[in-house]
VEXSEDO-865515 format. One record per residue: x, y, z of N, C-alpha, C, CB in turn; residue number from 0. Coordinates in Angstrom, 2 decimals. Each point is the difference from the previous one (the first is absolute). Glycine has a CB too. Layout:
N
+---------+---------+---------+---------+---------+---------+---------+---------+---------+---------+---------+---------+-----+
:      nx :      ny :      nz :     cax :     cay :     caz :      cx :      cy :      cz :     cbx :     cby :     cbz :  nr :
+---------+---------+---------+---------+---------+---------+---------+---------+---------+---------+---------+---------+-----+
:       X :       Y :       Z :       X :       Y :       Z :       X :       Y :       Z :       X :       Y :       Z : NUM :
...
+---------+---------+---------+---------+---------+---------+---------+---------+---------+---------+---------+---------+-----+
This chain:
111
+---------+---------+---------+---------+---------+---------+---------+---------+---------+---------+---------+---------+-----+
:      nx :      ny :      nz :     cax :     cay :     caz :      cx :      cy :      cz :     cbx :     cby :     cbz :  nr :
+---------+---------+---------+---------+---------+---------+---------+---------+---------+---------+---------+---------+-----+
:   97.42 :   86.93 :   78.44 :    0.48 :    1.52 :    1.00 :    0.35 :    0.45 :   -0.66 :    0.56 :   -0.21 :    1.78 :   0 :
:   -0.21 :    1.04 :   -0.32 :    1.07 :    1.05 :    0.29 :    0.59 :   -0.25 :    0.70 :   -0.76 :    1.32 :   -0.39 :   1 :
:    2.39 :   -0.94 :    0.07 :    0.90 :   -0.05 :    0.32 :    0.08 :   -0.15 :    1.68 :    0.41 :    1.06 :   -2.34 :   2 :
:   -0.89 :    0.14 :    2.84 :    0.27 :    0.50 :    1.16 :   -1.04 :   -0.96 :    0.55 :    0.94 :    2.55 :   -0.35 :   3 :
:   -2.34 :   -2.84 :   -0.06 :   -1.48 :   -0.83 :    0.91 :    0.68 :   -1.25 :   -0.29 :   -2.70 :    1.34 :   -0.46 :   4 :
:    3.73 :   -2.68 :   -0.36 :    1.12 :   -0.46 :   -0.15 :    0.46 :    0.03 :    1.51 :    0.34 :    0.71 :   -2.55 :   5 :
:    0.47 :    0.32 :    2.54 :    0.90 :   -0.10 :    1.51 :   -0.90 :   -0.29 :    1.31 :    1.72 :    1.87 :   -0.96 :   6 :
:   -2.11 :   -0.12 :    0.79 :   -1.33 :   -1.13 :    1.45 :   -0.09 :   -1.48 :    0.07 :   -1.84 :    1.66 :   -0.36 :   7 :
:    1.53 :   -2.08 :   -0.21 :   -0.74 :   -1.35 :   -0.86 :    1.34 :   -1.07 :    0.97 :   -1.19 :    1.14 :   -3.50 :   8 :
:    2.14 :   -0.96 :    3.19 :    0.71 :   -0.53 :    0.16 :    1.00 :    0.43 :    1.72 :   -0.56 :   -0.35 :   -3.06 :   9 :
:    0.21 :    1.60 :    3.03 :    0.26 :    0.48 :    2.07 :   -0.92 :   -1.01 :    0.48 :    0.22 :    3.01 :    0.33 :  10 :
:   -1.24 :   -2.91 :   -0.35 :   -1.20 :   -0.99 :   -0.06 :    1.02 :   -1.55 :    0.87 :   -1.71 :    1.25 :   -3.05 :  11 :
:    1.85 :   -2.03 :    1.63 :    0.33 :   -1.11 :    0.11 :    1.00 :   -0.38 :    0.90 :   -0.79 :    0.07 :   -1.89 :  12 :
:    1.62 :    0.86 :    2.10 :    1.22 :   -0.17 :    0.39 :   -0.02 :   -0.31 :    1.24 :    0.77 :    1.27 :   -1.46 :  13 :
:   -2.08 :    0.40 :    1.42 :    0.16 :    0.17 :    2.02 :   -1.41 :   -1.34 :    0.76 :    0.61 :    3.89 :   -0.04 :  14 :
:   -1.03 :   -4.63 :   -1.12 :   -0.84 :   -1.10 :    0.80 :    1.12 :   -1.05 :    0.13 :   -2.61 :    0.40 :   -0.98 :  15 :
:    3.05 :   -0.65 :   -0.03 :    1.46 :   -1.30 :   -0.10 :    0.98 :    0.11 :    1.10 :    0.14 :    0.08 :   -2.58 :  16 :
:    0.11 :    1.10 :    3.10 :    0.41 :    0.06 :    0.91 :   -0.62 :    0.32 :    1.49 :    1.32 :    0.23 :   -1.88 :  17 :
:   -2.66 :    0.13 :    2.02 :   -0.74 :   -0.42 :    1.16 :   -0.06 :   -0.92 :    0.26 :   -0.87 :    1.10 :   -0.12 :  18 :
:    0.25 :   -2.41 :   -1.26 :    0.57 :   -1.09 :    0.21 :    1.43 :   -1.04 :    0.40 :   -1.76 :    0.93 :   -1.07 :  19 :
:    2.59 :    0.18 :    0.88 :    1.31 :   -1.19 :    0.49 :    0.27 :    0.62 :    1.17 :    1.33 :   -0.81 :   -2.18 :  20 :
:   -1.81 :    1.80 :    2.52 :    0.26 :    0.41 :    1.50 :   -0.74 :   -0.81 :    0.63 :    0.43 :    2.24 :   -0.17 :  21 :
:   -1.65 :   -2.97 :    0.39 :   -0.75 :   -0.41 :    0.30 :    0.43 :   -1.86 :    0.10 :   -1.38 :    2.52 :   -0.90 :  22 :
:    1.88 :   -2.92 :    0.22 :   -0.76 :   -1.28 :   -0.27 :    1.08 :   -1.02 :    0.77 :   -1.36 :    0.67 :   -2.59 :  23 :
:    0.50 :   -1.51 :    3.06 :    0.40 :   -0.36 :    1.19 :    0.06 :    0.22 :    1.50 :    0.59 :   -0.24 :   -1.69 :  24 :
:   -1.30 :    1.35 :    1.61 :   -0.64 :    0.56 :    1.81 :   -1.20 :   -0.03 :   -0.27 :    1.55 :    1.73 :    1.03 :  25 :
:   -1.82 :   -1.53 :    0.02 :   -1.93 :   -0.24 :    0.97 :    0.03 :    1.97 :    0.47 :    0.02 :   -3.73 :    2.05 :  26 :
:   -1.27 :    3.80 :   -1.50 :   -0.58 :    1.32 :    0.12 :    1.13 :    0.10 :    1.25 :   -3.03 :    0.08 :   -0.96 :  27 :
:    3.16 :   -0.75 :    2.67 :    0.87 :    0.15 :    0.63 :    1.31 :    0.60 :   -0.57 :   -1.25 :   -1.61 :    1.04 :  28 :
:    1.96 :    0.92 :   -1.83 :    1.03 :   -0.21 :   -0.45 :    0.23 :    2.36 :   -0.25 :   -0.41 :   -3.84 :   -1.31 :  29 :
:   -0.67 :    3.34 :    0.05 :   -0.41 :    1.66 :   -0.13 :    0.25 :    1.22 :    1.01 :   -1.69 :   -1.15 :   -1.09 :  30 :
:    1.24 :    1.02 :    1.72 :   -0.91 :    0.62 :    1.19 :    1.24 :    0.05 :    1.04 :   -2.75 :   -1.14 :   -0.46 :  31 :
:    3.06 :    0.70 :    0.73 :    1.59 :   -0.13 :    0.32 :    0.95 :    1.02 :   -0.35 :   -0.40 :   -2.16 :   -0.29 :  32 :
:    0.63 :    1.68 :   -1.11 :    1.27 :    0.72 :   -0.73 :   -0.37 :    1.66 :   -0.79 :    0.92 :   -2.87 :   -0.58 :  33 :
:   -0.64 :    3.55 :    1.72 :    0.16 :    1.18 :   -0.52 :    0.31 :    0.61 :   -1.71 :    0.60 :   -0.33 :    2.49 :  34 :
:    0.47 :    0.05 :   -2.32 :    0.88 :   -0.32 :   -1.20 :   -0.56 :   -0.01 :   -1.89 :    1.01 :   -1.53 :    2.33 :  35 :
:   -2.17 :   -0.12 :   -1.53 :   -0.39 :   -0.77 :   -1.01 :   -1.63 :    0.76 :   -0.31 :    1.71 :   -2.50 :    0.82 :  36 :
:   -2.15 :    3.28 :    0.15 :   -1.22 :    1.05 :   -0.22 :    0.31 :    0.72 :   -0.52 :   -0.96 :   -0.11 :    1.38 :  37 :
:    1.96 :    0.68 :   -1.41 :    0.68 :    0.91 :   -0.91 :   -0.17 :    0.13 :   -0.96 :    1.10 :   -0.15 :    0.83 :  38 :
:   -0.45 :   -0.61 :   -1.02 :    0.58 :   -0.19 :   -1.49 :   -1.37 :   -0.49 :   -1.05 :    2.75 :   -0.91 :    1.08 :  39 :
:   -3.83 :    0.25 :   -0.42 :   -0.87 :   -0.14 :   -0.54 :   -0.88 :    0.78 :   -0.69 :    0.57 :   -1.20 :    1.22 :  40 :
:   -1.06 :    2.39 :    0.47 :   -0.99 :    1.00 :   -0.22 :    1.06 :    0.98 :   -1.22 :   -1.60 :   -0.10 :    2.94 :  41 :
:    2.73 :    0.13 :   -2.96 :    0.56 :    0.65 :   -1.21 :   -0.50 :   -0.34 :   -0.83 :    1.65 :    0.27 :    0.51 :  42 :
:   -1.36 :   -1.80 :   -1.22 :   -0.57 :    0.02 :   -1.76 :   -1.14 :   -0.49 :    0.36 :    1.93 :   -0.52 :   -1.74 :  43 :
:   -2.86 :    0.89 :    2.27 :   -1.66 :    0.41 :    0.29 :   -0.14 :    1.30 :   -0.84 :   -0.30 :   -0.94 :    2.69 :  44 :
:    0.71 :    2.16 :   -1.93 :    0.24 :    0.95 :   -0.49 :    0.58 :    0.17 :   -1.01 :   -0.24 :    0.31 :    1.57 :  45 :
:    0.97 :   -0.82 :   -2.45 :    1.05 :   -0.29 :   -1.30 :   -1.71 :   -0.21 :   -0.68 :    3.27 :   -1.55 :    0.72 :  46 :
:   -3.67 :    0.79 :   -0.81 :   -1.00 :   -0.74 :   -0.46 :   -0.77 :    1.14 :   -0.01 :    0.32 :   -2.38 :    0.74 :  47 :
:   -0.90 :    2.94 :    0.22 :   -0.94 :    0.86 :    0.03 :    0.58 :    1.66 :   -0.49 :   -1.16 :   -1.82 :    1.98 :  48 :
:    1.67 :    1.99 :   -2.13 :    0.92 :    1.03 :   -0.87 :   -0.32 :   -0.07 :   -1.10 :    1.71 :   -0.07 :    1.03 :  49 :
:   -1.02 :   -1.23 :   -1.54 :    0.16 :   -0.35 :   -1.34 :   -1.65 :   -0.44 :   -0.39 :    2.89 :   -0.84 :    0.22 :  50 :
:   -4.03 :    0.86 :   -0.09 :   -0.90 :   -0.51 :   -0.23 :   -0.61 :    1.77 :   -0.47 :    0.05 :   -2.85 :    1.70 :  51 :
:    0.49 :    3.37 :   -0.50 :   -0.93 :    1.81 :   -0.15 :    0.65 :    0.63 :   -1.63 :    0.13 :    1.01 :    3.46 :  52 :
:    1.09 :   -1.67 :   -3.58 :    0.75 :    1.05 :   -1.06 :   -0.52 :   -0.71 :   -0.81 :    2.16 :    1.02 :    0.65 :  53 :
:   -2.33 :   -2.39 :   -1.39 :   -0.95 :   -0.73 :   -0.91 :   -1.01 :    0.48 :   -0.11 :    0.73 :   -1.63 :    0.34 :  54 :
:   -1.90 :    2.01 :    0.80 :   -0.84 :    0.68 :   -0.57 :   -0.21 :    1.26 :   -0.49 :   -0.38 :   -1.38 :    0.97 :  55 :
:    0.98 :    2.53 :   -0.70 :    0.63 :    1.01 :   -0.65 :    0.39 :    0.09 :   -1.49 :    0.60 :    0.04 :    2.13 :  56 :
:    0.77 :   -1.38 :   -2.73 :    0.34 :   -0.26 :   -1.04 :   -1.14 :   -1.20 :   -1.27 :    2.49 :    0.76 :    1.77 :  57 :
:   -2.69 :   -1.30 :   -0.85 :   -1.07 :   -1.35 :   -1.22 :   -1.39 :    0.23 :    0.74 :    1.96 :   -2.58 :   -0.58 :  58 :
:   -2.74 :    2.99 :    1.08 :   -0.85 :    0.09 :    0.50 :   -0.86 :   -1.24 :   -0.37 :    0.50 :    2.39 :    0.20 :  59 :
:   -1.05 :   -2.81 :   -1.62 :   -0.44 :   -0.95 :   -0.12 :    0.44 :   -2.13 :    0.72 :   -0.38 :    2.58 :   -1.98 :  60 :
:    2.07 :   -1.97 :    1.30 :    0.54 :   -1.24 :    0.73 :   -0.37 :   -0.28 :    1.35 :    1.74 :    0.32 :   -1.31 :  61 :
:   -1.71 :    0.74 :    1.84 :    0.44 :   -0.09 :    1.53 :   -1.89 :   -0.40 :    0.25 :    2.81 :    2.31 :    0.69 :  62 :
:   -4.40 :   -1.74 :   -1.53 :   -0.50 :   -0.40 :    0.77 :   -0.22 :   -1.89 :   -0.12 :   -0.82 :    2.82 :    0.13 :  63 :
:    2.30 :   -3.25 :   -0.38 :   -0.55 :   -1.56 :   -0.26 :    0.58 :   -1.12 :    1.50 :    0.33 :    0.44 :   -3.34 :  64 :
:   -0.37 :    0.70 :    3.82 :    0.31 :   -0.59 :    1.55 :   -1.11 :    0.25 :    1.42 :    2.61 :    0.55 :   -0.97 :  65 :
:   -3.63 :   -0.72 :    1.00 :   -0.51 :    0.08 :    0.47 :   -0.19 :    0.82 :    1.37 :    0.17 :   -1.57 :   -1.60 :  66 :
:    1.19 :    1.03 :    2.26 :    0.28 :   -0.69 :    1.40 :    0.72 :    1.95 :   -0.02 :    0.64 :   -3.98 :    0.21 :  67 :
:   -0.37 :    4.97 :   -1.02 :    0.83 :    0.81 :   -0.25 :    0.07 :    0.80 :    1.14 :   -0.28 :   -0.22 :   -2.25 :  68 :
:   -1.48 :    0.91 :    2.40 :   -0.03 :    0.86 :    1.03 :    0.59 :   -0.24 :    1.38 :   -1.76 :    0.48 :   -1.27 :  69 :
:    1.64 :   -2.44 :    1.78 :    0.28 :    0.18 :    1.04 :    1.49 :   -0.46 :    0.54 :   -2.47 :   -0.02 :   -0.01 :  70 :
:    3.33 :   -0.57 :   -1.37 :    1.27 :    0.46 :    0.05 :    0.24 :    1.65 :    0.39 :    0.30 :   -2.00 :   -1.72 :  71 :
:   -0.91 :    2.95 :    0.90 :    0.60 :    1.42 :    0.53 :   -0.74 :    0.52 :    1.43 :    0.46 :    0.73 :   -2.70 :  72 :
:   -1.19 :   -1.15 :    2.93 :   -0.35 :   -0.04 :    1.11 :    0.39 :   -0.09 :    1.15 :   -0.83 :   -0.37 :   -1.17 :  73 :
:    1.49 :   -1.23 :    1.11 :    1.06 :   -1.24 :    1.37 :    1.14 :    0.81 :   -0.07 :   -0.56 :   -2.92 :   -0.45 :  74 :
:    1.08 :    3.66 :   -1.20 :    1.32 :    1.35 :   -0.18 :    0.04 :    1.09 :    1.64 :   -0.72 :    0.35 :   -3.43 :  75 :
:   -1.11 :    0.16 :    2.68 :    0.01 :    1.10 :    0.91 :   -0.14 :    0.03 :    1.46 :   -0.70 :    0.67 :   -1.81 :  76 :
:    0.47 :   -2.07 :    2.40 :   -0.17 :   -0.77 :    1.64 :    1.51 :    0.04 :    0.10 :   -2.34 :   -1.94 :    0.10 :  77 :
:    3.03 :    1.43 :   -0.86 :    1.56 :   -0.38 :    0.55 :    0.61 :    0.76 :   -0.07 :    0.17 :   -1.66 :   -0.40 :  78 :
:   -0.66 :    2.65 :    0.02 :    1.20 :    1.56 :   -0.46 :   -0.88 :    1.09 :    1.01 :    0.83 :   -0.32 :   -3.38 :  79 :
:   -2.11 :    0.30 :    3.92 :   -0.62 :    1.52 :    0.78 :   -0.33 :   -0.96 :    1.18 :   -1.33 :    2.06 :   -2.00 :  80 :
:    0.77 :   -2.70 :    1.62 :   -0.56 :   -0.79 :    1.53 :    0.88 :   -1.40 :    0.07 :   -2.89 :    0.91 :   -0.10 :  81 :
:    4.33 :   -0.15 :    0.34 :    0.75 :   -0.64 :    0.62 :   -0.11 :   -0.88 :    1.61 :    0.86 :    1.73 :   -1.70 :  82 :
:   -1.37 :   -0.94 :    2.35 :    0.03 :   -0.51 :    1.11 :   -1.16 :   -1.29 :    0.89 :    1.25 :    2.46 :   -0.37 :  83 :
:   -1.77 :   -2.54 :   -1.16 :   -1.86 :   -1.52 :   -0.09 :    0.38 :    0.03 :   -0.94 :   -2.47 :    0.12 :    1.11 :  84 :
:    3.71 :   -0.91 :   -0.98 :    0.48 :   -0.96 :   -1.33 :   -0.66 :   -1.24 :    0.83 :    2.72 :    1.09 :   -1.31 :  85 :
:   -3.54 :   -2.30 :    0.30 :   -0.72 :   -1.03 :    0.82 :    0.92 :   -1.51 :   -0.78 :   -3.01 :    1.64 :    0.50 :  86 :
:    3.95 :   -1.81 :    0.35 :    0.79 :   -0.73 :   -0.34 :   -1.04 :   -1.01 :   -1.34 :    1.69 :    0.32 :    2.78 :  87 :
:   -2.23 :   -0.97 :   -1.54 :   -0.94 :   -1.27 :   -0.15 :   -0.66 :    0.13 :   -1.14 :   -0.38 :   -0.35 :    2.22 :  88 :
:    0.18 :    2.18 :   -2.97 :   -0.47 :    0.21 :   -1.16 :    1.03 :    0.05 :   -1.13 :   -1.76 :    1.07 :    1.21 :  89 :
:    2.84 :   -0.72 :   -0.88 :    1.28 :   -0.55 :   -1.20 :    0.07 :   -0.50 :   -0.03 :    0.97 :    0.48 :   -0.28 :  90 :
:   -0.96 :   -1.97 :    1.27 :    0.41 :   -1.24 :   -0.27 :   -0.89 :   -0.90 :   -0.87 :    1.11 :    0.34 :    2.03 :  91 :
:   -1.96 :   -0.36 :   -1.73 :   -1.26 :   -0.39 :   -1.23 :    0.10 :    1.50 :   -1.06 :   -2.19 :   -1.68 :    2.01 :  92 :
:    2.71 :    1.96 :   -2.28 :    0.29 :    0.60 :   -2.00 :    0.93 :   -0.37 :   -0.12 :   -0.78 :    1.97 :   -0.57 :  93 :
:    1.52 :   -2.11 :    1.69 :    1.75 :   -0.80 :   -0.28 :   -0.16 :   -1.86 :   -1.66 :    0.77 :    0.71 :    4.36 :  94 :
:   -1.91 :   -0.76 :   -2.92 :    0.28 :   -1.93 :   -0.52 :   -1.15 :   -0.39 :   -0.85 :    1.08 :   -0.98 :    2.37 :  95 :
:   -2.60 :    2.24 :   -2.23 :   -1.11 :   -0.07 :   -0.24 :   -0.45 :    0.42 :   -1.64 :   -0.06 :    0.30 :    2.69 :  96 :
:    0.69 :    0.89 :   -2.39 :    0.22 :    1.21 :   -1.75 :    1.39 :    0.14 :   -0.78 :   -1.59 :    1.79 :    1.18 :  97 :
:    2.86 :   -1.81 :   -0.49 :    0.99 :    0.08 :   -0.58 :    0.21 :   -0.87 :   -0.82 :    0.58 :    0.99 :    1.44 :  98 :
:   -0.57 :   -2.45 :   -2.10 :   -0.08 :   -0.67 :   -0.35 :   -0.89 :    0.24 :   -1.55 :    0.69 :   -0.87 :    2.54 :  99 :
:   -1.97 :    0.72 :   -2.10 :   -1.07 :    0.31 :   -1.17 :    0.55 :    1.13 :   -0.58 :   -2.11 :   -0.83 :    1.02 : 100 :
:    2.44 :    2.45 :   -0.68 :    0.17 :    0.93 :   -0.58 :    1.63 :   -0.57 :   -0.84 :   -1.78 :    1.87 :    1.91 : 101 :
:    2.55 :   -2.27 :   -0.97 :    1.20 :   -0.41 :   -1.28 :   -0.31 :   -0.53 :   -1.13 :    1.28 :   -0.44 :    1.45 : 102 :
:   -1.87 :   -0.53 :   -1.24 :   -0.05 :   -0.59 :   -1.04 :   -1.15 :    0.39 :   -1.21 :    1.10 :   -1.60 :    1.67 : 103 :
:   -2.43 :    2.40 :   -0.57 :   -0.69 :    1.35 :   -1.04 :    1.00 :    0.92 :   -1.36 :   -1.43 :    0.50 :    2.65 : 104 :
:    2.79 :   -0.12 :   -1.85 :    0.35 :    1.08 :   -0.29 :    1.37 :   -1.30 :   -1.29 :   -0.89 :    2.58 :    2.95 : 105 :
:    1.11 :   -3.55 :   -3.25 :    0.40 :   -0.75 :   -0.31 :   -0.52 :    0.22 :   -1.38 :    0.39 :   -1.19 :    2.12 : 106 :
:   -1.59 :    0.47 :   -1.49 :   -1.00 :    0.09 :   -1.66 :    0.29 :    0.93 :   -0.47 :   -1.88 :   -0.82 :    0.35 : 107 :
:    1.62 :    2.04 :   -0.04 :   -0.39 :    0.97 :   -0.48 :    1.08 :    0.47 :   -0.61 :   -1.68 :    0.27 :    1.39 : 108 :
:    2.69 :   -0.75 :   -1.16 :    1.96 :    0.53 :   -0.17 :   -0.11 :   -0.50 :   -1.55 :    1.81 :   -0.72 :    2.82 : 109 :
:   -2.33 :   -0.35 :   -2.85 :    0.28 :   -1.45 :   -1.00 :   -0.88 :    0.80 :   -1.54 :   -0.26 :   -2.83 :    2.42 : 110 :
+---------+---------+---------+---------+---------+---------+---------+---------+---------+---------+---------+---------+-----+
């Protein structure tokens, strides 16, 4: 694994862990009513998407091991470019149903 590819995966890992820390013990209502929490989660999801975009350029074969990569990058683009139409329910679903699995997959890839 190239050094830059490893760094991109570490960026993804740190962002996943941050999202999990930020939302631990929170429910959807708390998320929806906390502007700072939503902004923090969105920022970390942007980082994940951007890190995967860079990984794809640096080490395409490694990037292919993440079947959700295109969806992750698409989510990042939606948050940034379609900021006015981001659906909190979709992001909350991603936080609880996708981020933990992604974190585990990245941890495994870094071993």
